[in-house]
N, C-alpha and C positions, 0 to 999 in steps of 0.2 A: 451833593457828594456821596451821601449814604445811598441814594437811589442808584447812582452810577455804579457803586461797588456791588450792590445787589444784582443789578443787571449783568455785570461781568461774571458774577458767580453762577447765575442762571445759565449764561451762555456756555461757561466752562462745563457745567453739569450736563447740558444738552449734547455737547461735543463728546463727552465721555460715554454717554448712553448710545450715541450713534456709532462710536468706535466699537463698543461692546456688541451692538447689534450686528455690525459688519463682520466682526470676528466670529460670532455665533453662526451667522449665515454662511460664512466660508467653511466652518467646520461641517455644517450640514451638507454642503456641496461635496466636500471630500468624502463623506460617508457614502453618499449616493453614488459617487463615481467608483468607489471601491467594490460596490456590489456588482456581480455579474457572473455569468456562467463561465467556469474555468475548470479544466481537467488536466493540468500538468502538475506533477508532484513537486511541491516546494519543500526544500529541506533535504531531499534525496535520502530519506530515511526508510529503511526496510524493516518492517515489523510483522512477525507472524506469531499470533497468540496460540494458546494451547488447544484450540479447536481445529488447527490445521494439520493435515497429514499429506506428506509428499512421498511417492514411491518412484524414484528415478534420480537423475542427476540434477544438482542445483548449482548454478553459477551466479556470481554477482561480483561487481568491481568496487563497490563502496562498502558500507557497513551493514550488518544484519543482526537483528535480535530475533531468535527463534525460541518459542516456548512450546512448540508442538512436536510432532514426530516426523522424522525423516529416515527413509530406508534407501540409501544410495550415497554416492559420492558428493562431497561439498567442496567446491573450488572457488577461490577468490583472491584478489590482490588486496582486499580490505580486511576488516576486523569482524570476527564472529563472536557473539555472546549466546551461549546456550542457557536458557532460563531454568528455573527450578523444576518445571514440568517437562522440560525438553528431553527427548530420547532420540539420539542419533545413532543409527546402525549403518556404519560405513566410514570410509576414510575421510579425514578432514585435511585440506591443504589451503591455508590462508596466511595472511600476514601475522595475525595474532588471534588468540582464542581465549575466552574466559568461560569456564564450565561451572555452572551451578547444578546441572542435572546429570543425565547419564549419557555416556558415549561408549559404544562398542565398535571400536575401530582404531586405526592408527592416526595420530595427530602429527602433522608436519607443518611447522610455522617458521617464517623467516625472522620473527621477532620473539614475542613473549607468549608463553602458555601458562595460564593460571587455573588451578583446580581449587575451587572454593570448598567451604566447610562440609557441605553435604554432597559434593560431587562424587560420581562414580565413573572411573575410566578403566575399561578393559581393552588395553591396546598399548602400543609403544608410542613414545613421544620423541620428536626431534625438534629442538628449538634453541634459540640463542640464550633464552632465559626461561627458567621453570620455577614456579612458585606453587607449593602444595600446602594448603592450610590443614591444621590439625582437624581430624574427623573425616577428611576426604579419603576415598578408597581408590588406590591406584594399583592395578594388576598388570604389570608390563615392565619394559626396560626404557631407559631414557638416554638420549644423546644430547648433551647440553653444551653449547659453546665449544664443540669439538671434543668434550669429555664425555664419558659414559658412566652412568650410575644412578643412584636414587637421589632425589632432591626434595627437601622439605622446608616449608615455611609455615610459621604459626600465626602469621598476621591475620587479623579478621578483616573481611572485605564487605562490600555493600551487598544489598539484597538483589537476587536475580528474578524476582517476581515481576510480572508485566502489569503495569497500571493502565487501565483503560481497555484492555483486551481488544485492541484494534489491529487489523491486518492491512499492511500497505507494502507494496512492492514497486519500486521505481524502475526506470527504464534500463538499469544496469543488470537486471536479474534475468536469468534464463533457466527454465525448468524443462527437462525432458523426462516425462513420466506423468503419473496420475497425481492430481491435486485435489484434496478434499478439505472442506472447512464447514463449520456450522453457523458461524456468525457472518459478518460482512467482509468483503475484500475489495480493495482497489489494486488493480494490476496495471502497470505501465510498461512492463517488460514483455518477454517472449515465452510462450508456453507451447510445447509440443506434446500433447496428450489430453486426456479427458479432465474436465473440471466438474466436480460434483459438490453440491452444497444445499443446505436448507435455508441459507441466507441469501443476501443480495450481492451481486457482482457488478462492479464498475470497470469497464475496459477503457483505459486511458487512451489519449490520442496517439501515443507512441507504441501502444500495445499491439501485439500480434499473437493471436491464439489459433493454433492449428490442431483442432480436435473438437469433439462434441462438448457442449455446455449444458448441464442440467442443474438449475438453481431455482430459487423462489422468484427472483426477478433479475433482469440484466439491463444495464445501460451501456451502449457501445458508442465510444468516440473513435476507436481505432479500427483494426482489421480482425475479422474472424473468418476462418476457413473451416467450417464444420456446421453441424446442426445445433440449433438452440431449442431447448425444451424448458419452459418455465411454467410454474403454477400460477403466476400472477402476470406481471407486465414486462414486455420487451420494448425497449426504445432504441432506435437507430438515429443517432445524432447527425448533424449536417455533413460531417466528413467521414462518417462511418462507412465501412465496406464489409458486407456479409455475403459470403459465397456458401450458401447452405439453406436448409429449410428451417422454418420457425413454427413451433407449437406453443401457444400462449393464450391466456384469457383476454389480454389486451395487447395491441400492437400499435406503436406510434413510429412513423417514419418521417423524418424531417426532409425538406427539399434539399437536394444535393447529396443525400445518402445513396449508396450503391447497394442494391439488394438483388442478388441472382439466386433465386430459389422460389419455393412455394411456401404458403403459410396456411396454418390451421388455427383459426381464431374463434373461440367459443363454439367449437364443433364444426365451423364452416371451413371450407378449403378453397383456395384460389390464389391468384397472383396479386401481389401488392406493389403499388408504385407510390412514391412520395407525392402527396397532394398538398401538404401544408407547407407554408413558408417559414423557415427558421430564421431567427434573428441573425443578421450578418455579423454581429459581434459575438455570437455564440462560439465559444471555444472550449477545449477540454484541458485546462491546466488546473491542478489542485492547489488551493491555498490552504495551508494548515495541514492537518493530518486526519483523514477519515478511517478506515481499518488499518494506519494512524488516522486520517484519511480524507476521502475526497472532499471537494469543495461543495459548498451549498449549490443548489441548482441555479441556473441562470435565468435570464429574462426571455430566453428563446421560447417561442410558443411550441408546445408539443404537437406532433403530427396527429392526424385523425386516427381513430381506431379503425381497423379494416376487418371486414368479415364478408363472407359470401353467403 
């Protein structure tokens, strides 16, 4: 009888170990499946840190946090937050706006406008609600809820500093003008104008850039109509389309990419055609946030470097 009980306990223990092993194996499979190249922005968050400078019009339909400098109009159906380091010179028309930094221009919002403790606004405000914290500087007139006058609120709000200093623009963003940044940027929207940076640029699968690009490196999943000049590496992914010339230290073109132009690589000049095969599963959707931002690179094999 005792032997029978021991055998039953041993069998039960073996079953538990097998279940645990199966569970562990299943978790491992899930992790491996989650890895992959992806370049679509998940979360639809737009973040521009204090290294970004835009000269021209900025449009977006979702929300945007800006901690850099904008010289031009800002239009949106979404919400705008101007960080502590932000300096906006131009009119703002959004659903709502929270200002921690400086604005030189008129603010027109359909909902709420908040001027935080260290905010500076030189312009007029039209809003349904207006809150001005003690310490904020407001030089202008206000029209609030149909009434006109000065509004003041002494409540303390949250900080407007950007954590992580990452730049990410989803596919609802449109910029007409010059864009500068010093760190990295993921863009999945539309830009009509020059892009200059000492950092790295990732052009998402929905992105369309009409203008020249000058950065340290660039990875293109979408469309570029203009010349690319990088000090390091240029990569054209499987569905990329480039109509322009490339100057780079290294150039990788995946099979399926469209490249209409000439290339100068390590001092050599010539025509480049995709020779390497990209992974069929390679895509450009971003998981997480890289400048918030892009996703880790995928399993697709890079194209060969080309030189003449």
